[in-house]
N, C-alpha and C positions, 0 to 999 in steps of 0.2 A: 504494499500500500504506500503510495507516494506521500511526501510531507504535505503537499497542498491539500490533499483530500483529508489527511488527519487533522489539519487546521480547521477545515470546513466543518468536519464532524464535531470538533471541540466547540466551535462557535455556536453550532446548532444545539448542542447539549446545554450550553450556558444559557442560550436564549429560551430553550424550553424550560429550563429550571426557573428562570426569571418569571416566565409566563405562568408556570404552575404556582409559584409563590404568590404572584399577584392575584391569581384566581382564588387561591386559598384564603388570602386576606379578605378579598371581596366576599367570599362565601361566609367567612367568619362573621363579617359585620352585617350581612343580610340573611343570615340563616333563618330558614322557615322549615316547617314540617314538610316531609316529602309529599309531592302531589299524588293523591289517590286517583288513578286513572287506569282505564283498560287499554289505553292507546299504546301502540308500539310503532314508532316511526320505521324501524327496520322491517317490520312485517308489511306495513303499507307501501313503503317506497323501495323495497328490496329490488335490485336491478335484474334478477334472474326470473323475469316473468315468462318470457318465451323459452320453451324448452327444446324447440327445434329451430334450426336455421332455415332461411329461404332456400329454394332449390329451383331446379329448371322447370318444375311443374307449377309450383306456387312461390311467387317472388317474395322476398323479404319486405317489399313495399306494400304488400297486400294485394297486388294485381296478379292475374294469371301469369304463369311463367312462360318463358320462350317455347317450352315443349309441353305446355298444358294440352291435354287431350280430353276428349269427351265422346262417348259413344253416341250413336244416333238411332232413332227408331221412327219409322213411318208406318201409319196404320191406314188400311182401306177397309171400311166397314159398311155392310148392308144389314139393316136391322128393321124389324117391324114391331109395332105396338098393338097388343090385343087388349082393348079397353074393358072387355067383359071378364077376362081372366087376369087382368093386371100383370100381364107378362110381357117381357122384351125377349125376342129371339133374333139371332143373327149369325152372320159369318164374318170373322175378322181375319185379315191377312196382314201379318206383321213382317216388315222388312227391317232387319236388325243389322247394323254395321258396327263392327268391332274396331274402333279407332285406337284401342289401347295397345301398349307394347307387349301385352300378355296373350298367350294362347288361352282360349276358353273352351274346356271340355264339357261344360254344361252351361245352361241358361236358367235364369230364374224369372218367373213371372208373378205378378200380383193378381190375386183372385179375391178382391175385396168383398164381394157379395157373399162369400163363404162365411163371413163373420156372423151372418144372420141365420146360419144353420143352428138347429136346436142344441147340437153337441159341440159347437165350436169353442175354441179357447176363449174367444171374446165373450160368448154367451156365459161361460162358466165363471169368469172373473168380473163381469160387470154387474154392479148392484142393480136391484130391481127398480129402484126410482131414479136411475141414472138418465141423463140426456142421451147417452149413447146406447148402441145395441138396437134391438127390435122393439124395445119399450113395451114388452109384455105381449106383443102380438104372436099368436101361434100360427105358423104357416110353414110350408115346405120351402124354406129359404136356401139360398146358395146357387151356384152355377151348375147346370147340367152341361157337360162338355163332351163332344165326340168328334170323330173324323179328324183328328189331329194328324197333320202332316208337316214334314220339314224338307225343304229343298234348297239346292244351291246351284245357281246357273241352270235352272229348270230341271235339274236331275235330283231324284229323290235321295234324301239322306237318312241313313239308318239311325234310330234313336230309341230310347225308352223314356218313360216319364212317370213321375209320382206327383200326387197332390198331397201337401201337408198343410191343413188348415187354410190360411189365405194365401198360400204360395204354391206354385207348380214349378217343379224342376224338370227340365228336358235334358237328358243325358245323351250326348252325341257320341256316336261310335268313333268319329274323327274329330278332334278339337277344331274350333274355328281358329284360323291363323290370325296373327297380330297385325296391326297396321293396315286395316281396311278391308278385311274379309267380310262377306255379306251372306246371311241366310235368310230364308223366308219361312215363317211359321204360319200355318193356316189352321183354323178350327171352326166348328159350329158350336154355338152355345145358346142357352136360354136361362132365364131366371124369373122368379116372381118378384115384382117390385114391392118392397115393404111399405107399409102405410107411413111410418116414421122411421126411416133408416138412419139411425144415429143423428138425426136432425141435419142431415146432409143430402138425402134424397128421399122421395116418397110420393104420396098422392093424396090429394085433398078433395073432399066432396063439396061442391058449391051448388047453388040453386040452379045453375044452367049447365052443370056437368062436372066431371072429374078433372083436376089439374094434375098432370104427371110431371114431376120434376125428376129427371132421369140423370144420374151421375154414378160414377164407379160402375159403368154399365158394359164394359168390355174388358177382357183380360189384357193387362198392360205389362210391359217389361219392367223388371226392377232396375235400378241404377247400378251400374258397375263403374266405380270411380277410383281415383288414385289414393283415396283416404282409407276406405274400408274394404275395397274390392266389391263384392255383391252386397248391396243393402237389402236385407231380407227381413226386417222387422215385421212381425205380423200386424194386420189391421184389426184393431179392437174398438176404434171410434174416437178415443181421446186424441191420439197422434194423427196428424192429417197425412200429407202425401209428399212423396219424393219421386219425380218422374223425369225421364229423358226427353229431350226435345226432338221434334221432327214435324212432318206434315201429316195432318189427320184429315182424310177425306171420307165422308160418310153420307149415307142415304137412308132416310127414315121413312118407312111407309106406315101411315096412320089413317084412320077414318077420314074421309073427305070433309066431314063436319068440323074437323079439328084444324087449328092453326099451330104450326110447329115453328118454334124459334130455337136457334142453337148457336154454339160457338163458331166464330169465323164469318164467312160470307155466305149469304143464300145465293146459290148458283142459278136457280131456275125459278125466279119469282113469276115469270110469265106462265108457268105450268101449274102453280098452286094457289094463286090469287084469282079473284074475279077481275074482269077488265077494269072495273072502277077502282078496285083495291090496288091493282098494278099501277094505274094512273096516280093514285095518292101516294104509293110507295115511292115512285120516282120523283114526285113533287117534294116529298119529305127530304130527299137527298139535296135539295136546293134551298130548304127553308130553315131559318133559325127559330121560327116559331113552331110549336107542336102541331103536327098534321094527324088527323084521326084516320088511320088506315081502315079500322073497323070501329065504329062508335058503340057506345052503350046501347043505343036504341036499335042497333042492327044485330046485336048478339043473338036475339031470338028470331031473326028473320032468316028463313032458309035460303033466301036469295043472296045472302051475304057469303055463301060458300058455293063452290062449283058443284054442279048436280052430278056427282060421281059417287061411287062406293068407296074407293080409297085413292089417296094421292101419295106420291113419293117426293119428299123434300130433300134437296141435295145441298150439302154444305162442305166447305173446306176451310181449314184454318192452318196457316203456315207457321213454322218455327214455334210451335207451342208444345207444352208439356202435358196437356190433357184437353178434353172436350166434354161438353155436357149439353143437354137440350131439355125442352119442355114442350108439352103437347096438351091441348085442350080445346073443346068446342065452346068454352065459356069465356074466352079471351076477348077483352077489349084490347085493340092494338093501336099504339101511338108511336110516332117517330119524328125526328128532326135531324138537321145537319149538325155534325161536329166539325169544328174548325181547329186544325192542328198548326203549331208554330211553323212547320215547314211549308205550309200552304196546302198540304194534303187535306182531303175532306173524308169524313166518316159518317156513320149513322148511329144516333142514339135511339133506342127502342125501349118501350115498356109495354109489358103484357100483364093484364090483371083482370080478375073477375069484376062483374058489376059491383059486388059488395065492397070492393077495394077502390073504387074509381072516383070517389069524391076528391074535391080540391084540397081537402084535409088529409088525403091519403095519396094513392098512387095516380090520381088524376094529374098530379104534377110530377109524375115519375120521369118523364122525358127531360123536363127542366133540370131535375136533380142529376140525372145521368150526364147530360151534356155539360153542366157546370163542372161536375167532379172530374170528368175526363179531360176537359180543356185546361182546368186548373193544374192538375197533376202533370199534364203533358208539358205545360209551359214551365212549371216550377222544377221538375226533376228529370224527366226523360219522356220522349214522345210515345204515346200509347201505339202499339204496333198493329193492332187488328182492325179490320174495316168496319166492324159493328161492335156496339156495347149494349147488351140486352139485359134489362131487368125483368124478372118474373116474380110476381106476387103469388105466394103459395103457403104451404104449411111448414116449410123449412124456415126456421127463425132468421137465418142469415148464413149464406154459404156461397163461396166464390169459386169460379172456374174461369179459364181463359175466355174472354169475350162474353161471358154470361154470368149472372148472379141470381141466386134465389133469396127472396126476402120475405119476412113475415107478413101475411096478407092483412093482418089487423092493425099494423102500424099506422100512426097518425102524426101529421105535422112534423115536428122536430124529430120524432122517432123514425118516421118514414125517410126523411132526409138523411138521418144519421146511419141508418142500416144500409141505404144505397151508397152513401159515401164511404162507409167502412168497407163494404164488400167490393166495391170497385177500386178502393185503395189497394186491395190485394192484387190488382193487376200488376202493381209494381213489386210487391212482396207477397207471395213468391212466384208470380207468373212470369215476370220479366227477370228479376234476380231470383234464380231457382234454388233457394236454400232447402235444407232437409228438414221439412216440417215434422217428420216422424220423430226426430231426435231433438231439434231446437225450435220448439214452437214460438219462442220469443222473437226469432229472427223474422217471422212474417207478421204475427199478431202485434208484437210490440212496436216494430218499425211502422206498421200501418197505423196503430193507435196514435203514434207521434205525428205522422203526416196528416191525419184526420183533424187533429187540433188546429193545424194551420189552415186547412181547407174550410173548417167551420167558421173561422174568422173572416174568411174571404167571401163566402157565399152571400149574395144579395145584400150587400152592405151590412153583414153581421146579423142577418135574420135569425140564424140559429147559432150564434156565437156561443162557444162553450164557456161556462163559469170558470173563473180563475180558482185554481186548486190551492187550498191552504196546505202547504207542504209540511208545516209543523204538525198539523193534525195527522197527516199521513205518516209522519215520522214517529208519532206516539203509538200508532196502531199497526202499520203495515211494513215498516222497514226494520229489519232486524228481529222480527217476531218469529221465534223458532217454530210456531205452529203453522207457518205459512210456506213451509218447504223452501225450495231454492230455485231460482230461475233456470239453472243449468240441468235440472232433472228433465228426463223425457216426459212429455205430457202424460203418457200412459202410466208413468211412475209417480205422478202427483196425486194428492188428494183432489178429487173433482172440484170441491169447494174452493180450492186455491188457485185453479187455473186462470180465473179472471184477474187476480192480482199478479201472478207470476208471469203469465204469458202476454197479457195486454197492458195492465196499468203500470206495473213497476218499470218494465223497460221503456215505456212511453214517458213516464216521469223522468227517468234517467237521461234520456236523450233531450228532453227539455232543459234539464239542468246543464248538461254538457254544452248545449247551444247557447243558452241565455246567460249562464253565470260563470262558465269556464272558458270556452273558446270564443264566444261571440258569434253573432249570426253569420258574418261574412266567411270566417274560417270554417265553421261547421258546415255551412251549405255547400261551400266549394268541395270539401273533402267528401261529403255525403254524395254529391253528384258524381264525383270521380268513382266512388265505390259502385254506384248503380251502373255508370257507363262501363266500367271495367268488367263487371260480373253480369252484365245483361245476357240472358239466355245461357248462363253457365252456373256452376255449383260452388258457391263459397261456403267456407266453414266459419264458425265464430272468430277464429283467430285471423282469417283473412279480413274480416271486418274490422277487428281491432287494429291490425297493421295498417289497413287503408286509412282509417281515420287519423292515426298518429302521423303517418307520412304526409297525408294531404293537409293536415292542420299544422304540422311542424311541432308536435307536442308529445312528450312522453306521458301517456295516460295509464300506465300500469296500475297506479294507485286507484284510479277510478274503476277500471275493470275488475280489480280484486274486490273493491268495496261493494260494487253494485251487482256485478254479474257472477263472478266466481264464488264469492262468499255472501253471506246474509248478514252484513254488519250493520250496527247502529251508528247514528251520529248524535253527539251532544257536546255543543260548545257552551261555555258559561262565562259570564262577566264575573271575574273573581275580585276585582277591586278597581276603583278609580281614585287617583291621587293627583292633587295640583302640584305643579312644579313652579316654585317661586324664585325670583331673582330680585334682590333688594326689596323683599316684601311684596312684590307684585307678581301676579299670575303670568307666566310665560308660555305654559303648555300644561297638558294633562297626560299622565301615564295611565293607560287603560289596560288592565291584565285580563287576557282571554285564555281560558283553559280548554284543552281538548280532552274530553273525558271518556270517549268511546272510540271504537276501532276505526270508524270511518272519518278520514280527513275531508274537509271542504274549505273553500275560501272563506274568509272572515268578512262579513257585511255588517258594518256598525252604523247606527244612526246616533249622531251626537247633537244634542240640543243645549243652547246656551241660554243664559238668563234673559237676553234681549228677545228670544224667540227665534233666533237664527238656527236652522237645522241643516246639518251636513250629513252626507252618506260617505263613509270611508270604506274602501274596499282593499283588502289584503289578500295576495294570492295564496293559493294552497301550499305553495313551496315553503312557507314558514313552518310547516309541520314535518319537513323532511328530516329534521334532527331535533325537534322540540315537541314537548306536549303542553307547553305554556308559551304565551308570546305577549310582549309589551308593545302595544300600539301607542305611538306618541302623536298626540293631537295638539298642534299649535294653536293657541288662542290667548288673548288677554282677558277674556270674559270668564265669568263663572259658569261651569258646566252644571246643568241641573238634571240631566238624564242621559243615559246611554242604553241603547236597545240593540241587541243582536238580531240580525235578520228581521228588520221591521216589517217587510212585505211578505214574510213567511214563504220564501221561495226555496228554502233548503229543508231537508227532512229532520229537523232537530227533534230528537225524541223526548226532550225535557225543556220546553220553552219557559218553564217556571224560573230557571236560573239565567234567563236572557236579558234581564232588565236591572239597571242600577238607577236609583233616584237619590239625588242629593238630600242628606238629612235636613230637616227644617232648622232654621237658626233660632 
């Protein structure tokens, strides 16, 4: 070791000793009892949050990597509806492309209707009063499947297959090759439509006929990805869906008295509408005002439908992860033009029975659909589909690409809210294709967040949401061990906790991140980048975390740990307020704030002086990186009469009783 280095070390040791002595002297003169706190700065701000580095498939910046891959599946379906037997039957041709670097010796398909079999796993574990499952209905549920074939380049492929609950495995004699191999799977199927199928599909009796809301209606491929390989979690009802992208072309044959609306574009309106309805349909494509394709007065008029026995409605939706449709002879049908930022035009559609058609209900459905789609398209990412269809039925609220099912009894703000929420799902998870079966908060929570902004925007705030008292939320819902954890799979949560964990809590968290931590500009920029990067792809929670950090330029590990990974509480307290005097005159105040629970948050202080002057002092969350207590210095020559933490109640403080200091009376 050379002499110079020895001297530097010696100087450092002397300096450290001096600093230690000075600190010890200060501590001796200001000694107080240790702070009683649950907070640990090392736990909240520890640097080892990400356990895996970015790679060529998923970049460290949260975007898809240079070699990101995703398999593709296209469906061609012909199906028919029997309204007397409540059955759907059809043939599906599945074209599956393996873009992965792996050979695939077998394929997995989702058979969601099998959860309604009497002996299914879902039936056995779902409580009798649950929203999910068949809700007590006794019927011969599940798929009847036959005539399965597999081919490759028009040549038959040898295989065997098994059905296990809501999954089918097709075992190929020769594996699919990696990097672009294609197989075609074809099968016939049928099933009985449950009356209330997990509140996602079903049929409703109205005064003018049955409304069929048809979803999870054909065997679909499971996702094979670079995260888990085959994603084969069974369908029980609580967890929603995870699907591959592709084109879905389908033809629905139904009684000619019915109107059928579905995902995507109606390809043959001239074959299924009357001449007058076709004229109105085309007029709606050019009209910002609602056009009645079939009015309430025409529903009971036989001339409002073509005089035939059956009709086949043809649809196609491109680059979508699913499709659904609805059919009924009871529909009032309305439509109007959608204007997109790019200049493209679309069609907003609402189909509802007479009972739901009032101006206090879905008589304003097209107005709601149009506003919602236009707002989200401008704010976040342009809606990709040619139509947006709302259907009023007995499904309380459920979303599919291009179509939503909404509770038929909803009125006024509730009708607006359910349409806005379900169509908000067009962005999460229809465009940004997260795994709902595992991470329900990535669709419900993100959507709840954007719904709040949409509600403020609609019709000059007609249905503007109430401001949430986050102190009240902090006392009851944040850090409450009875409420499970956001990161649990939906099927693993207590059903009563799903509303908080999947919807409200992530929505609250994103509001705080936007309004109190990053600011509107940085948050919105990063969020748009996340949507753009993962449009029609499959992000994980950590892709989202990385995207927001990189786009906003902020290490947010403390926030993800507090809000998403753990179920931590927040409690800041005003511990003391002391005047600092120079020559007997007030020069400033020292305000002591303690952090008493595990969740760190910025400090927001309202300081009021004797003259009535009120200031808001904001201190960034960084002060908690190495402290559990912080001294806020407030310069003033006036007497301070009160100090309040979080005066507007925007943070989830679990104990607001210790947030206020008032000067003692003289």
